[in-house]
Residue, then its C-alpha position, 0 to 999 in steps of 0.5 A: m500499499s502506498a503512502s498516499s493510500a495509507n492516509r485514505r480514510r476508512i468509513l463505516s456505514l451503519w444502517l438500521p433498516r427497521l428502526p421504527i418497528d424495532r424501537i417499538q418492539r424494544f419498548f414492549n420488550s422493556a415493559g415485559l409486553g413482548k409479542a411473538n415473532h410470527e405476528p406481523s407488525i407495521v408502522v404507517i405514516k401519512d403520505n398524500n392523505a393516505l397512510v402507507i407502510h413506513a416500516l415493517d418487520e420480518a413477519a410482515e415482509r414475509l407476507g409480501l408487504y412492502i415500504g410505501q404500500p397503502l394500508a388499505n392493501a396491506r390490510a386486505m393481504c393480512p387482516d390481523l396486521k398490527v399497526f402503529d402510528a410513526d413517530v418521526a422525533a422518537d426515531a431520531k431520538t433513538l438514532s442519536d442514542v445508537a450514535d452515542w453508543c458508537d462512540r466507543f468505536t470512534p469519536l467521529v460518528a455522523l448521522d446519515p438520515p433517516h435511519g443511518l450512521f457514518l463512523d470514521i474508523t481511520g486508524c482506530a480499527h486495530l483497537f478491535g482486531g481489524e476492520a472485520a472483527l470491528l464490523t462483526t462486534l458492532v453488528r452483533a452488539l446491536a443485534r443483541q439490543g434488538f435492532a436489524v443491522g446492515a453495515a459495510i466498510a469502504g473508503t468513501s462514505i457514498c460507497a460504504r452506504t451503497l454496499t450497506r443497502q446492497a451487500s451488507s457485511s462487505i469490506v472493500a479495500d482502498g481503491g476497490e470501490a468502483a469494482a465492488i459496486e459496479r453490478f448494483p442497479v442505479s437506484a442504490l446510489g439514492a440519487g432520487d426517483a427522477i434521476t434513476t427513471g432518467l438513467r433507466r430510460a437511457g439504458l444505464k441500468t447498473i452503476g457500472d453502466v453509468a461509470a462507463r460513460a464520460p463524466s461530461e455526458i453524465t453532468a450534461r444530462f443529470g447535473a453536477r450534483f449527481s456527477t459528483l455523488l457517482a464520483h464519490a461512490l466510485g472512490q474518486g474523492d469523498a466529501p467529509i462527513s459532519p460528526r455530531k460532536p467535535l473531536p475533543d482535544y484529549i481522550v482517554e478510556k478504560r474498557f473492562v472485560e467484566p463490566i463494573a457497577t459499584d461506585t468505588m470502581i467508577a471512582m477509582t477508574l476516573s481517578r486513574l483516567a484523570d492521572t493519564l489525561i493530566a500526564s498527556m496534557e502536561k507534555q504539551g503545557k496545557g490544562a483542561r477547562r471543560l471535561e466530560a466523563a462518558f459511561f457506557r452500559t452493556d445494554g447500549v445506554v450512554r451517560a455523560i457528565m460534564v464539569e467546567t473550570g474557571r482556570p486551566v486544571t493541571k492537578s488530577a486531584v482537582i479533576d477527581r474532586l470536581f467529578r465526585e461533587r458532580l456525581d454526588a449532586l446528580a438529580d438522576p443518579l448514575d444507574p449502572g444497569f448491568g454494568f459499565d464496559m467502558v469509561r472514557l474521560s476527555a477534555s473538550r476544551t483546553e488552554i495553554v498554562v501560563q506560568e505566573q510569578r508568585d510573590l508573597d502577596a496573600h490575595v494571589h493565593d486567595n484568588d486561587e482558592l476562590a476559583a477552586l471553590i466556585d469550580r466545586i460549587a458550579a460542579r454541584i449546582g450548575g455553572k449557570r447558577v454561580v454568577v458575578h455582576l459586571p457593570e454595563d455602559t447604560h443608564i437604564p437601571e434594569c440593564a445597568v448590571m449584567a449576571a455572568p457565570a463566575q467560572h468565565h468572568l471572575a477576573a473581569a468581575m474583580q477588576a470591574e469599576w463601580p460608580a462610587r458612592v458620595e460620603s454622607e449621601p443616601p444611596l442613589r439606587p436601591l439594595r434590591l432591584f426588581d427584575k420586573p417593575e411592579p405596578i402600583k395604584v396612585p389615586f393622585a399625584a402633583v403634576p406635571d413631574g410631582p410625587p404621589h401622596q400615597f399609593t397602593w402596592r400588594r394590596a397595602l396602602h402606603a402613605v408618602v412622608r418624605v420624597e427625593g426626586p425626580e430623577r429623569i431617565a430617558m430611554e435609549w431611543w436608538r435601541q427601542d425605536g421610541k417604544q419605551l417612555t421617559r421615566d421620573y424616579f423617586r426615593i420614597e419613605d412611607a409612614e412605616g419608615l419603609r423606602f421605595w424606588i418608584f416612577r412614573d412611566g411617561l410624561y404628563e400631556g407628552e407621551v401617554f395618550d388614550g385611544d382617542g389620541k387625548p392625554a392620559s394618566p401615566g402609570w406608576y411603578v415600584h422598582g426596588l426597595f432600600a435597605 
């Protein structure tokens, strides 16, 4: 094999031809309601205002039923037919679950809708005993899970998919794609009914017949897209697959001959994988910012746990502690079922570790401890729930502060500059600001810009005894197209000593009008409470 061919990709195409009916049968089996194999069952879907067969099991296929057949015709052939409605969303979820399970073979897994997958196994087949052993292992494992499976391996995704539909379990050596598919009908390319019909009318019944024609003739008659599809099927170049997940920067994993199920073994495995992962990153001077632990169950279920850090992690003990916090706080505990046969730890986001000069200033070490504390809390309750507040360059009160995840904005929060409070003066803004201003009832107020004498809030009447204001705040007209009104804010103290921050939304006889275009009374709101 030449150096250029050794670098060619190897693609495994996986096809689940009976996915909709297999999904339903798996559900019945899990609920203890399995049916006898001889009972024919089909899944129907509406097509052109008629119900047609979308999927069928082996028993129905033996009766001569086929996909696309009208339900009425199928019932005429088999009155005792069991019929289920199609659920495309559930089928897509099942295919996604199968794709998660296939991550154990390669992290490069792409969807091939509606019922197929592509696995880029370039350079990893030897880990499973070669391509033939990998193909056999995958097919048998999915068959045990209750799926009808077809699979094939080739140098291009289009060739592998064609083989999967026509000659399952085939493995084509690099360069042998054209010879492997030349005898198949043109419909195997999946180019669409119009192109397939046109090829047959032109006397081109097999892929070999089409390949024998000059590419220019094919392009002129059927378009460049079909010409490219044919070239890829013949092994003449290939479009890259689109993996469902980005490839992590670092991956370490542990496979088990005997599945593990105890918390102790799971913790020990994660700890050892963390040591290996840190050693790999340390060689390139990197630390982890986002880590994911994936647990592969023997029945095909995959559970993934993710943690993030505010600073690059370079110690395995930190990773071990973060995952312990995350596992302890799971609302849905990690169910091992019959055990995990593989555990994977990956770093999907890494950064170069910058060696900082450490002095005798204690606040440097305090910052490290604060960042570590935030990471632990975020691992337990979620990173979005641990926030810091950053000032925003706006005078609108509810927009003047932004809540941001503390793990990613801790440094910015520590360097943020807030408006200084004037000595011996009361605060201009309340300690508690409502997310949304709450309306209050004001029977009367001094016009045009005076405060109310009393107001009702939350069914309680408050008599105003002291007032400071108004502070007029106009909305940002360049952002909201004049839809928001000018506000006049007042600092109010009632007879009980409670202090409120209220505002009138709109100017008298200037911004608020009724349905007839006449001036109307503006609304009043409470926006916050002072200490």
